[in-house]
DRENDO-772447 format. One record per residue: x, y, z of N, C-alpha, C, O in turn. Coordinates in steps of 0.001 Angstrom, whole numbers, padded with zeros to 6 digits, always signed. Example, Ala and Ser with C-alpha at 12.3 -4.5 7.8 and 13.67 -1.06 7.14 Angstrom:
<nodes>
+013190-005690+007800+012300-004500+007800+013200-003300+007800+014236-003319+008465
+012850-002250+007080+013670-001060+007140+012900+000030+007870+013409+001138+008039
</nodes>
This chain:
<nodes>
-002373+111046+158444-001895+111414+157112-000523+110812+156890+000250+110703+157842
-000184+110410+155653+001102+109826+155372+002231+110820+155642+002079+112022+155423
+003349+110309+156115+004526+111120+156353+005482+110933+155190+005466+109899+154522
+006319+111943+154949+007265+111853+153845+008417+110917+154169+008968+110271+153278
+008782+110846+155451+009859+109964+155847+009419+109180+157068+008639+109667+157886
+009921+107972+157182+009586+107129+158314+010700+107238+159356+011815+106791+159089
+010442+107812+160529+011502+107991+161520+011988+106694+162113+013068+106654+162703
+011212+105616+161973+011613+104359+162594+012669+103630+161773+013527+102945+162330
+012610+103770+160489+013496+102947+159675+013949+103714+158424+013591+103342+157307
+014745+104795+158611+015087+105620+157460+016138+105022+156548+016237+105433+155392
+016926+104071+157017+018045+103579+156225+017986+102080+155929+018368+101651+154840
+017517+101293+156874+017540+099834+156720+016404+099392+155813+015246+099374+156230
+016726+099035+154578+015712+098659+153601+015530+097149+153493+014894+096669+152555
+016074+096406+154432+015875+094956+154390+014471+094624+154890+014086+095004+155995
+013721+093917+154069+012353+093517+154415+012283+092001+154438+012716+091337+153496
+011739+091457+155515+011544+090014+155645+010060+089737+155797+009376+090352+156615
+009579+088805+154997+008206+088318+155158+008272+086946+155812+008911+086033+155288
+007619+086803+156945+007611+085526+157651+006756+084522+156884+005639+084835+156471
+007285+083320+156696+006482+082249+156098+006344+081134+157121+007223+080947+157963
+005253+080398+157053+004908+079440+158097+004057+078342+157488+003527+078494+156387
+003929+077248+158198+003084+076168+157710+001630+076640+157687+001125+077172+158677
+000960+076440+156543-000378+076972+156369-000371+078396+155848-001352+079123+156007
+000724+078797+155230+000918+080172+154761-000274+080682+153945-000781+079981+153069
-000714+081908+154241-001732+082587+153449-001046+083158+152208-000352+084172+152287
-001241+082510+151078-000459+082844+149894-000794+084219+149331+000093+084898+148815
-002039+084643+149415-002380+085968+148891-001665+087050+149685-001066+087955+149104
-001723+086963+151011-001083+087960+151851+000430+087965+151640+001048+089029+151597
+001029+086776+151508+002461+086732+151226+002753+087330+149856+003731+088059+149690
+001907+087024+148872+002097+087560+147535+002100+089081+147519+002841+089692+146749
+001278+089696+148363+001265+091153+148461+002640+091669+148847+003149+092608+148236
+003241+091061+149857+004537+091548+150334+005615+091348+149276+006462+092220+149077
+005587+090204+148597+006580+089941+147559+006401+090893+146379+007383+091351+145794
+005155+091189+146030+004874+092068+144891+005355+093485+145162+005969+094108+144296
+005080+094003+146367+005431+095394+146668+006909+095547+146973+007551+096468+146469
+007463+094648+147799+008830+094847+148269+009868+093982+147553+011064+094265+147628
+009422+092931+146859+010368+091974+146300+010710+092162+144837+011656+091543+144349
+009961+093006+144112+010239+093222+142695+011291+094308+142507+011349+095271+143273
+012124+094143+141480+013081+095189+141136+012331+096412+140624+011405+096295+139821
+012738+097581+141095+012122+098830+140662+013238+099835+140379+013602+100618+141256
+013777+099819+139169+014891+100713+138826+014571+102182+139069+015463+102972+139378
+013297+102549+138929+012929+103950+139119+013121+104411+140562+013141+105611+140836
+013261+103452+141487+013439+103798+142896+014887+104099+143252+015170+104600+144340
+015813+103790+142330+017217+104022+142632+017836+102857+143388+017201+101814+143549
+019070+103025+143854+019819+101905+144449+019380+101518+145857+019807+100483+146369
+018545+102319+146485+018194+102063+147889+016845+101383+148059+016252+101433+149136
+016350+100736+146978+015073+100035+147101+015219+098861+148060+016331+098464+148406
+014103+098318+148479+014090+097261+149485+014835+095998+149025+014883+095677+147838
+015405+095306+149997+015989+093979+149794+015068+092981+150490+014924+093007+151713
+014458+092118+149719+013369+091291+150237+013802+089833+150374+014449+089276+149486
+013428+089219+151516+013637+087791+151713+012467+087208+152488+011775+087912+153222
+012260+085911+152312+011280+085180+153121+012036+084352+154141+013105+083815+153850
+011476+084250+155338+012147+083528+156423+011131+082642+157138+010018+083069+157443
+011531+081414+157397+010727+080493+158204+011447+080197+159515+012666+080032+159545
+010674+080132+160598+011222+079771+161907+010722+078410+162359+010890+078030+163518
+010103+077673+161432+009590+076349+161738+010412+075308+160981+010561+075398+159762
+010938+074331+161697+011804+073305+161105+010963+072173+160535+010889+071091+161118
+010337+072423+159411+009541+071408+158756+009240+071867+157336+009431+073034+156993
+008767+070935+156518+008323+071313+155190+007049+072150+155343+006121+071758+156051
+007015+073277+154691+005890+074192+154834+004897+073986+153710+005271+073895+152541
+003629+073913+154077+002565+073808+153096+001748+075099+153139+001441+075612+154215
+001404+075613+151973+000657+076859+151882-000739+076602+151353-001028+075532+150817
-001602+077593+151510-002945+077498+150952-002864+077288+149443-002032+077892+148765
-003737+076426+148927-003731+076147+147503-002906+074945+147122-002693+074698+145935
-002427+074179+148109-001696+072957+147811-000238+073162+147442+000372+072287+146828
+000340+074324+147813+001735+074601+147494+002658+074155+148621+002255+074093+149782
+003886+073850+148266+004955+073617+149231+005898+074806+149167+006252+075263+148080
+006306+075309+150327+007063+076554+150403+008439+076302+150997+008578+075569+151976
+009452+076910+150402+010808+076900+150950+011278+078340+151077+011295+079066+150083
+011657+078767+152262+012087+080139+152484+013473+080372+151890+014292+079456+151809
+013718+081606+151479+015015+081951+150889+015991+082515+151900+017197+082546+151653
+015478+082961+153042+016340+083582+154040+016495+082742+155284+015959+081637+155377
+017235+083277+156243+017509+082586+157501+017054+083451+158673+016660+084603+158490
+017112+082890+159865+016743+083668+161045+017671+084862+161220+017262+085906+161729
+018916+084707+160799+019844+085836+160861+019355+086996+159996+019504+088161+160364
+018768+086666+158840+018208+087715+157989+017065+088436+158693+016914+089650+158563
+016261+087682+159439+015157+088292+160171+015684+089320+161164+015123+090408+161291
+016766+088978+161872+017277+089889+162895+018058+091059+162301+018325+092038+162998
+018426+090971+161024+019071+092100+160352+018056+093009+159666+018411+094091+159199
+016808+092582+159603+015800+093301+158821+015386+094612+159480+015369+094737+160704
+015056+095574+158643+014475+096816+159143+012966+096735+159258+012353+097453+160049
+012363+095846+158456+010907+095648+158473+010610+094157+158409+011147+093449+157557
+009765+093684+159301+009350+092280+159318+007834+092247+159181+007115+092924+159917
+007357+091447+158228+005922+091383+157945+005388+089988+158249+005980+088988+157842
+004282+089925+158956+003589+088666+159209+002356+088643+158302+001362+089304+158603
+002406+087891+157195+001307+087918+156206+000195+086934+156550+000157+085820+156028
-000709+087352+157432-001794+086471+157857-001327+085476+158904-000194+085529+159381
-002222+084576+159246-001886+083472+160162-002809+082319+159843-003856+082509+159225
-002431+081131+160260-003169+079938+159833-004528+079786+160489-005299+078913+160092
-004846+080605+161478-006177+080571+162076-006188+081291+163402-005190+081269+164123
-007307+081939+163747-007362+082681+165013-007218+081796+166243-006822+082278+167304
-007532+080511+166119-007411+079613+167262-006135+078776+167221-005927+077914+168075
-005283+079031+166227-004025+078296+166120-002977+078981+166990-002710+080169+166810
-002374+078242+167939-001368+078858+168810-000147+079328+168016+000215+078738+166998
+000465+080382+168496+001674+080916+167861+002883+080356+168597+002992+080552+169807
+003798+079664+167915+004972+079078+168581+005801+080132+169301+005941+081261+168831
+006349+079745+170448+007192+080664+171216+008369+081167+170398+008787+082315+170553
+008906+080323+169533+010056+080729+168745+009737+081933+167863+010567+082827+167699
+008522+081951+167294+008115+083092+166471+007920+084330+167339+008397+085412+166996
+007220+084176+168463+006990+085313+169356+008311+085904+169834+008509+087118+169782
+009209+085051+170296+010481+085530+170831+011314+086230+169765+011964+087239+170040
+011293+085691+168547+012078+086297+167477+011535+087678+167120+012306+088604+166868
+010219+087817+167097+009632+089110+166776+009915+090132+167875+010221+091289+167586
+009813+089709+169125+010102+090615+170242+011559+091068+170199+011856+092247+170395
+012453+090135+169945+013875+090458+169885+014160+091418+168726+014895+092391+168889
+013581+091143+167570+013807+092006+166410+013241+093401+166651+013859+094399+166282
+012070+093467+167268+011464+094761+167568+012324+095540+168544+012529+096742+168373
+012826+094868+169560+013706+095527+170529+014977+096044+169862+015574+097022+170311
+015382+095368+168779+016567+095797+168049+016300+096898+167043+017217+097324+166341
+015065+097368+166956+014747+098497+166098+013949+098169+164859+013679+099065+164059
+013556+096912+164664+012805+096559+163457+011374+097062+163542+010779+097129+164617
+010845+097409+162396+009432+097771+162254+008652+096483+161999+008986+095727+161086
+007612+096226+162801+006858+094975+162714+005488+095264+162108+004789+096186+162529
+005115+094453+161104+003905+094698+160331+003071+093417+160277+003627+092327+160139
+001766+093531+160383+000900+092373+160183-000146+092683+159135-000568+093828+158978
-000566+091638+158410-001651+091733+157440-002770+090812+157893-002530+089639+158183
-003989+091330+157957-005170+090537+158286-004967+089780+159605-004679+090398+160630
-005115+088444+159589-005007+087645+160801-003621+087596+161393-003439+087033+162472
-002629+088171+160721-001293+088259+161297-001265+089048+162590-000311+088952+163362
-002319+089837+162832-002410+090573+164094-002425+089625+165283-001974+089991+166368
-002943+088396+165095-002930+087416+166182-001511+087060+166584-001246+086809+167760
-000602+087035+165632+000794+086719+165929+001421+087862+166727+002093+087623+167731
+001205+089087+166290+001748+090234+167016+001143+090326+168407+001831+090679+169365
-000151+090006+168521-000808+090043+169832-000220+088981+170761+000037+089252+171934
-000006+087770+170234+000561+086696+171053+001955+087046+171534+002366+086623+172615
+002690+087819+170737+004039+088239+171126+004021+089422+172084+005074+089826+172577
+002856+089980+172356+002747+091121+173259+003092+092449+172618+003209+093459+173311
+003258+092463+171302+003695+093682+170627+002568+094689+170426+002827+095839+170071
+001321+094275+170648+000194+095189+170470-000374+095691+171794-001289+096515+171793
+000144+095215+172913-000385+095635+174214-000262+097146+174376+000800+097729+174157
-001386+097769+174769-001388+099209+174980-001382+100017+173704-001224+101237+173741
-001553+099350+172571-001516+100036+171283-002873+099949+170588-003718+099121+170927
-003050+100819+169620-004186+100739+168713-003796+099824+167555-002672+099892+167058
-004727+098965+167126-004441+098006+166055-005732+097658+165339-006827+097963+165812
-005581+097009+164178-006754+096544+163442-006497+095158+162884-005363+094679+162870
-007552+094527+162429-007486+093246+161745-008759+093125+160921-009555+094063+160872
-008959+091993+160279-010180+091828+159498-011394+091961+160415-011364+091520+161564
-012456+092571+159901-013616+092842+160751-014215+091583+161350-014824+091649+162418
-014062+090441+160699-014624+089211+161266-013794+088676+162428-014282+087867+163218
-012542+089121+162537-011675+088673+163614-011618+089671+164766-011135+089335+165847
-012106+090899+164552-011851+091988+165486-012405+091703+166886-011711+091904+167883
-013648+091237+166959-014250+091007+168279-013514+089919+169044-013249+090065+170237
-013182+088821+168357-012458+087737+169023-011078+088170+169496-010640+087785+170580
-010395+088969+168684-009070+089455+169083-009166+090369+170291-008334+090304+171196
-010184+091223+170305-010364+092141+171429-010685+091389+172716-010213+091766+173788
-011481+090332+172618-011829+089562+173808-010628+088802+174354-010443+088696+175566
-009817+088275+173447-008665+087487+173875-007540+088359+174408-006801+087953+175305
-007412+089573+173847-006313+090459+174238-006888+091838+174600-006807+092771+173802
-007466+091964+175797-008139+093227+176170-007199+094410+176297-007664+095549+176337
-005892+094184+176362-004949+095302+176467-004755+096025+175144-004109+097072+175100
-005315+095471+174048-005173+096081+172728-006405+096929+172436-007528+096512+172720
-006201+098107+171875-007306+098956+171433-007610+098615+169973-006934+099099+169066
-008618+097789+169753-008944+097324+168408-009829+098349+167703-010866+098757+168225
-009404+098755+166515-010195+099647+165675-010543+098884+164406-009723+098770+163495
-011771+098359+164352-012182+097539+163214-012717+098371+162051-013177+097812+161056
-012662+099695+162161-013267+100539+161135-012297+100948+160038-012726+101420+158985
-010999+100779+160261-010023+101349+159333-009327+100265+158512-009399+099080+158834
-008655+100694+157452-007933+099765+156585-006578+099387+157161-006113+098264+156968
-005945+100311+157865-004681+099995+158526-004434+100990+159655-005017+102074+159691
-003558+100597+160572-003173+101450+161691-001656+101531+161714-000975+100506+161714
-001131+102734+161735+000311+102980+161791+000650+103517+163169+000329+104659+163499
+001308+102678+163979+001763+103093+165296+003262+103376+165284+003908+103359+166332
+003810+103632+164117+005226+103957+164006+006091+102735+163818+006516+102438+162702
+006358+102022+164897+007206+100833+164830+006407+099539+164756+006983+098465+164586
+005082+099633+164881+004195+098483+164742+002998+098917+163896+002320+099892+164219
+002745+098180+162807+001664+098531+161895+000802+097308+161649+001316+096194+161550
-000507+097506+161548-001434+096401+161314-002408+096789+160212-002733+097964+160038
-002877+095772+159458-003861+096051+158413-005108+095221+158649-005092+094240+159393
-006190+095634+158000-007454+094905+158048-007357+093693+157125-006272+093145+156936
-008498+093267+156542-008539+092061+155721-007541+092070+154583-006912+093090+154300
-007400+090935+153939-006291+090620+153044-005849+091756+152145-004689+092165+152199
-006755+092282+151310-006302+093273+150341-005974+094606+150986-005307+095434+150367
-006424+094839+152219-005987+096041+152933-004489+095995+153194-003869+097021+153471
-003907+094792+153103-002460+094693+153195-001765+095457+152078-000662+095969+152273
-002398+095540+150906-001828+096341+149815-001821+097811+150218-000831+098512+150009
-002930+098278+150796-002982+099662+151257-001868+099949+152253-001212+100988+152181
-001658+099015+153189-000636+099232+154200+000763+099200+153585+001611+100021+153937
+001009+098266+152674+002328+098203+152037+002604+099467+151229+003725+099976+151241
+001598+099975+150529+001780+101230+149798+001998+102392+150759+002755+103315+150460
+001348+102347+151889+001568+103378+152914+003018+103349+153395+003626+104398+153607
+003569+102151+153567+004962+102038+153984+005895+102611+152915+006834+103342+153229
+005629+102272+151647+006433+102832+150557+006320+104352+150552+007320+105052+150394
+005108+104858+150725+004891+106298+150746+005646+106942+151906+006203+108029+151754
+005667+106285+153054+006374+106815+154218+007891+106819+154004+008584+107749+154417
+008397+105761+153349+009842+105613+153172+010393+106388+151980+011499+106925+152045
+009619+106448+150883+010133+106996+149633+009344+108187+149099+009787+108839+148153
+008192+108482+149682+007396+109603+149215+006238+109181+148329+006165+108043+147865
+005328+110135+148105+004082+109843+147406+004295+109505+145933+003586+108660+145387
+005266+110157+145279+005448+109936+143844+005802+108487+143546+005228+107882+142641
+006744+107925+144301+007123+106534+144060+006000+105583+144475+005775+104568+143816
+005297+105904+145559+004160+105071+145964+003096+105057+144864+002470+104026+144619
+002892+106191+144208+001935+106245+143101+002390+105385+141931+001571+104755+141263
+003698+105358+141684+004239+104527+140603+004005+103052+140891+003599+102297+140007
+004262+102641+142132+004032+101248+142518+002547+100911+142400+002190+099834+141922
+001685+101824+142831+000238+101593+142758-000221+101440+141312-001072+100602+141013
+000340+102247+140419-000047+102133+139008+000335+100768+138447-000417+100184+137666
+001504+100257+138842+001899+098931+138375+000981+097850+138935+000764+096817+138301
+000448+098097+140121-000513+097158+140709-001925+097357+140164-002813+096543+140416
-002130+098444+139415-003441+098828+138886-004446+098965+140030-005493+098317+140043
-004101+099823+140983-005012+100082+142089-004783+101486+142612-003849+102178+142206
-005661+101894+143528-005549+103209+144128-004279+103293+144959-003909+102344+145650
-003609+104457+144882-002459+104670+145752-002901+104876+147187-002208+104481+148125
-004064+105499+147352-004582+105724+148703-006089+105655+148657-006735+106540+148095
-006663+104609+149245-008118+104450+149236-008754+105266+150333-008227+105341+151443
-009880+105876+150033-010625+106606+151039-011534+105656+151798-011973+104628+151283
-011801+106038+153042-012757+105265+153830-012113+104100+154549-010907+103877+154439
-012919+103364+155282-012443+102227+156055-013154+100960+155658-013903+100930+154682
-012910+099899+156432-013494+098627+156044-014961+098513+156434-015611+097525+156091
-015506+099520+157157-016931+099459+157507-017810+099439+156266-018914+098896+156300
-017326+100032+155153-018163+100073+153946-018284+098706+153281-019101+098532+152377
-017479+097728+153719-017483+096421+153076-018047+095320+153965-018110+094164+153546
-018454+095657+155176-018939+094657+156109-020357+094246+155730-021215+095096+155490
-020594+092957+155678-021954+092485+155439-022828+092827+156624-022415+092656+157771
-024028+093307+156363-024906+093630+157479-025364+092336+158156-025632+091344+157478
-025454+092343+159481-025937+091153+160173-027419+090928+159925-028187+091883+159809
-027814+089685+159846-029226+089333+159676-029787+088951+161038-029333+087975+161634
-030758+089694+161541-031290+089386+162866-031888+087988+162914-032520+087537+161959
-031684+087314+164027-032298+086005+164243-033712+086210+164767-033923+086979+165705
-034675+085528+164167-036074+085694+164571-036393+084757+165728-037181+083818+165615
-035731+085066+166861-035956+084217+168026-036980+084835+168973-037421+084196+169928
-037355+086093+168698-038366+086752+169518-039748+086435+168966-039878+085790+167926
-040756+086884+169655-042144+086666+169230-042392+087334+167886-041702+088281+167510
-043394+086823+167164-043688+087343+165827-043975+088838+165852-043598+089558+164928
-044637+089309+166901-045019+090720+166934-043797+091636+166932-043878+092772+166467
-042649+091144+167456-041446+091966+167441-040693+091820+166123-040265+092813+165535
-040531+090578+165657-039809+090393+164404-040554+091013+163230-039935+091432+162251
-041886+091074+163323-042649+091691+162243-042393+093184+162158-042588+093788+161104
-041953+093791+163265-041608+095214+163254-040461+095465+162278-040447+096473+161571
-039506+094547+162244-038366+094715+161349-038826+094755+159896-038385+095598+159114
-039719+093832+159548-040240+093808+158178-041061+095073+157884-040999+095624+156785
-041816+095513+158867-042635+096706+158696-041762+097929+158421-042059+098713+157520
-040695+098095+159188-039820+099260+159008-039123+099199+157656-039054+100203+156946
-038604+098022+157294-037916+097894+156001-038856+098214+154832-038433+098779+153823
-040118+097853+154977-041078+098108+153907-041540+099551+153869-042146+099979+152887
-041262+100315+154928-041740+101702+155006-040614+102615+155498-040823+103442+156386
-039438+102464+154924-038304+103282+155349-038552+104766+155105-038017+105612+155820
-039354+105080+154106-039587+106481+153755-040445+107209+154780-040515+108438+154768
-041103+106459+155673-041968+107065+156674-041210+107344+157967-040225+106667+158263
-041658+108338+158746-041023+108570+160057-041378+107463+161046-042498+106952+161049
-040418+107105+161876-040642+106079+162905-040071+106584+164222-038994+107179+164250
-040783+106351+165295-040315+106698+166632-040401+105467+167522-041091+104501+167195
-039701+105506+168641-039777+104410+169597-041217+104246+170069-041702+103127+170236
-041890+105364+170280-043281+105322+170764-044194+104637+169745-044985+103768+170109
-044088+105026+168466-044974+104453+167454-044677+102975+167243-045603+102189+167039
-043410+102580+167285-043057+101174+167094-043490+100331+168291-043945+099200+168125
-043349+100879+169488-043776+100152+170682-045284+099898+170637-045750+098809+170971
-046038+100916+170220-047484+100733+170092-047795+099663+169051-048682+098833+169250
-047064+099686+167945-047283+098696+166883-047004+097284+167393-047659+096328+166979
-046031+097159+168290-045679+095855+168831-046531+095475+170041-046485+094330+170491
-047300+096411+170567-048128+096139+171727-047319+095992+172999-047639+095160+173848
-046276+096791+173138-045398+096743+174313-045225+098140+174885-045484+099139+174214
-044785+098193+176127-044361+099479+176674-043063+099890+175990-042342+099044+175461
-042765+101183+176000-041549+101649+175330-040303+101011+175941-039387+100617+175220
-040271+100910+177253-039097+100351+177920-038897+098889+177541-037783+098476+177222
-039977+098103+177574-039875+096684+177208-039496+096538+175737-038666+095703+175377
-040114+097360+174898-039817+097292+173470-038339+097566+173199-037699+096833+172445
-037801+098608+173805-036395+098949+173558-035470+097835+174040-034486+097504+173379
-035795+097264+175197-034943+096200+175736-034961+094977+174817-033911+094413+174510
-036139+094576+174386-036233+093386+173536-035705+093651+172125-035140+092761+171489
-035892+094873+171646-035373+095216+170322-033848+095144+170327-033253+094584+169407
-033221+095697+171337-031754+095639+171445-031270+094202+171558-030240+093845+170987
-032005+093380+172289-031633+091975+172422-031702+091263+171082-030877+090398+170785
-032697+091632+170268-032886+090973+168981-031881+091427+167938-031328+090602+167211
-031638+092732+167856-030823+093282+166768-029433+093718+167179-028564+093893+166326
-029205+093899+168486-027911+094395+168943-027789+095903+168890-026731+096446+169207
-028860+096599+168493-028838+098054+168371-030120+098657+168947-031160+097999+168949
-030058+099908+169439-031290+100615+169797-032139+100826+168546-031595+100847+167442
-033451+100981+168686-034331+101057+167514-033941+102120+166496-033886+101831+165301
-033672+103336+166941-033398+104406+165983-032064+104218+165273-031927+104578+164104
-031081+103657+165971-029810+103366+165299-029985+102249+164277-029386+102282+163203
-030803+101267+164614-031056+100185+163658-031768+100716+162417-031438+100325+161297
-032731+101595+162608-033461+102162+161473-032509+102956+160586-032572+102852+159361
-031630+103746+161194-030663+104506+160399-029768+103558+159609-029469+103817+158443
-029343+102472+160228-028501+101508+159516-029243+100900+158329-028657+100717+157262
-030523+100588+158504-031312+100028+157405-031488+101043+156279-031450+100683+155102
-031678+102296+156638-031811+103333+155621-030513+103491+154826-030537+103627+153603
-029404+103471+155520-028113+103598+154842-027818+102371+153985-027232+102484+152908
-028227+101196+154470-028014+099982+153675-028828+100029+152386-028339+099655+151320
-030079+100495+152492-030887+100611+151286-030316+101663+150340-030317+101482+149122
-029832+102753+150906-029184+103780+150076-027956+103210+149380-027707+103506+148211
-027205+102409+150082-026012+101794+149499-026397+100886+148329-025737+100903+147290
-027452+100101+148492-027905+099211+147419-028338+100024+146199-028017+099666+145066
-029059+101105+146430-029502+101945+145321-028330+102609+144610-028347+102757+143388
-027322+103006+145361-026126+103592+144746-025398+102569+143885-024848+102914+142839
-025393+101314+144320-024700+100260+143575-025470+099842+142326-024867+099525+141301
-026792+099839+142408-027577+099147+141385-028432+100053+140520-029103+099565+139611
-028433+101358+140769-029294+102246+139996-028604+103581+139758-027542+103868+140310
-029242+104384+138919-028763+105747+138677-029687+106764+139342-029727+107927+138942
-030420+106327+140348-031354+107203+141063-030619+108403+141647-029594+108223+142306
-031110+109628+141428-030443+110818+141965-030405+110801+143491-031289+110219+144120
-029394+111433+144097-029266+111432+145560-030495+111948+146289-030867+111406+147329
-031137+112997+145756-032339+113502+146428-033431+112449+146497-034112+112321+147514
-033602+111692+145411-034626+110648+145388-034248+109489+146305-035110+108911+146967
-032954+109148+146344-032508+108096+147263-032786+108506+148698-033268+107705+149499
-032481+109755+149018-032732+110250+150375-034213+110189+150712-034587+109875+151842
-035054+110492+149729-036498+110499+149967-037034+109099+150208-037768+108880+151172
-036681+108143+149348-037264+106800+149461-036681+106012+150632-037267+105016+151057
-035550+106440+151151-034961+105734+152296-035255+106427+153621-034856+105940+154679
-035953+107561+153568-036295+108253+154802-035192+109131+155349-035291+109613+156478
-034129+109354+154566-033031+110208+155024-033308+111687+154765-032565+112549+155234
-034364+111981+154028-034860+113342+153927-034286+114187+152822-035033+114696+151987
-032969+114352+152790-032355+115250+151817-031015+114691+151373-030414+113851+152043
-030556+115188+150205-029248+114765+149717-028149+115172+150691-027153+114464+150838
-028328+116307+151356-027328+116768+152329-027214+115794+153492-026111+115450+153916
-028367+115348+154011-028327+114387+155118-027789+113040+154656-027077+112365+155400
-028130+112644+153420-027574+111411+152869-026052+111484+152838-025378+110545+153262
-025503+112598+152338-024045+112741+152284-023443+112713+153680-022420+112068+153909
-024081+113416+154615-023542+113475+155978-023536+112101+156638-022511+111665+157162
-024681+111419+156615-024794+110130+157287-023950+109056+156597-023324+108230+157262
-023936+109070+155266-023161+108075+154524-021675+108248+154812-020972+107270+155066
-021197+109483+154773-019791+109731+155062-019435+109396+156495-018350+108884+156768
-020343+109683+157406-020088+109416+158829-019975+107925+159116-019139+107506+159917
-020815+107123+158463-020856+105697+158780-019945+104858+157898-019426+103839+158355
-019732+105258+156637-018948+104447+155714-017604+105067+155360-016759+104409+154752
-017398+106330+155735-016105+106952+155496-015888+107461+154086-014804+107957+153777
-016887+107354+153219-016801+107868+151855-018107+108565+151509-019137+108305+152130
-018067+109446+150526-019287+110115+150097-020099+109191+149208-019550+108245+148643
-021413+109444+149068-022225+108628+148148-021692+108647+146722-021734+107628+146032
-021186+109807+146271-020668+109902+144904-019454+109009+144709-019361+108290+143715
-018523+109052+145657-017332+108206+145559-017732+106735+145609-017194+105913+144867
-018674+106412+146483-019113+105017+146588-019747+104548+145281-019467+103445+144813
-020606+105392+144690-021247+105015+143421-020202+104869+142310-020278+103929+141519
-019240+105772+142239-018202+105676+141210-017380+104407+141365-016920+103829+140380
-017198+103980+142604-016336+102821+142861-017077+101503+142708-016516+100525+142214
-018341+101476+143132-019055+100206+143199-020308+100131+142330-020908+099066+142188
-020695+101252+141758-021911+101254+140968-021757+100504+139660-020645+100323+139163
-022868+100075+139110-022861+099375+137841-022523+100338+136714-022994+101475+136683
-021692+099858+135785-021374+100632+134600-022491+100540+133586-023532+099941+133858
-022285+101131+132406-023340+101140+131398-023741+099765+130914-024854+099579+130422
-022832+098779+131050-023160+097411+130630-023569+096538+131802-023713+095323+131668
-023758+097181+132968-024145+096416+134149-022971+095810+134874-023159+095036+135813
-021727+096152+134451-020542+095607+135097-020062+096558+136170-020459+097722+136206
-019212+096061+137036-018593+096889+138069-017086+096786+137918-016462+095962+138589
-016482+097595+137059-015086+097394+136739-014135+097639+137885-013013+097133+137868
-014556+098417+138901-013610+098762+139948-013772+097922+141198-012983+098054+142133
-014782+097057+141235-015048+096316+142464-013871+095463+142884-013629+095303+144080
-013129+094907+141930-012027+094019+142271-010909+094729+143004-010060+094076+143611
-010887+096069+142960-009838+096793+143644-010194+097061+145094-009357+097537+145862
-011421+096762+145475-011870+097109+146812-011611+095977+147787-011389+094830+147399
-011645+096331+149061-011495+095357+150110-012603+094323+150024-013771+094710+149992
-012298+093007+149982-013338+092003+149814-014271+091928+151011-013905+092280+152132
-015485+091462+150746-016475+091384+151818-016327+090113+152644-017032+089938+153638
-015429+089235+152253-015141+088029+153032-013649+087949+153253-012885+088404+152402
-013202+087385+154371-011765+087303+154600-011107+086367+153611-011679+085358+153202
-009895+086724+153237-009172+085881+152300-008454+084763+152995-007792+083956+152343
</nodes>
């Protein structure tokens, strides 16, 4: 839950956004929008924002822009908050100069923040070792494999570890920046900033609700891959490991082993995921009542639909439909405020 005051940085309002060659302009724009604009309603202690580069070269940003930083390395070391807005790629090495500067600033009391792929920079600097952190869901597995000392949580929009904070994909950086404002200045001012951004002050749920479902590769025999089509076509019917194994002409043990190899999930968990995915599609594209959605997807009841949907996606079916469902003209006016389904 958000705190009213941030114990790590109660007075130092200097915010530095790191800029680098290959700068992710959207992620940088988030930091400039939240911390760099004048906000008279915040009083005299609002943030002082600067951009800083630690690379001695002309910087090029996404979209064909050339970037010149306004601050210096000295500004970075005076900052109370340093933000790494993305990174140029998960396989791009992080220069020692950047790692060393972040470690030094953190040791001096600065709060270190990353947006999306910026977690790779914090990880390379060793600032996430032994900590819980997040990044975009498409980067999470690779980051966890490369840095096993980090506890990666790919389900949430952001993680606040006090002096080190990380966010999921690009627009989740807005959620994290608003969380920082809420921690430093309180909920009322954070709500004011959110209204100017025309977005939620605090989004419910995590990034699991925006992840594209994986498409199984049909590398197994037809009799096994046909089971997937059979289940999808008959979600409303009960299915057991025993009945599916018989349908595939395999022993239960062999069926479960090959099914997991094909889909990455045990059969019953995969079926539940398919039922929830179909329920999600119906919530987005129709006005079908929850009881009927539960019936046609095999979830049984509206109560079970609410329980399973909230458990797996972090939001209720009603909230999801209000946020992503089609309006009366077939439009989805709120979709643009949600975390994108592809990394920025």
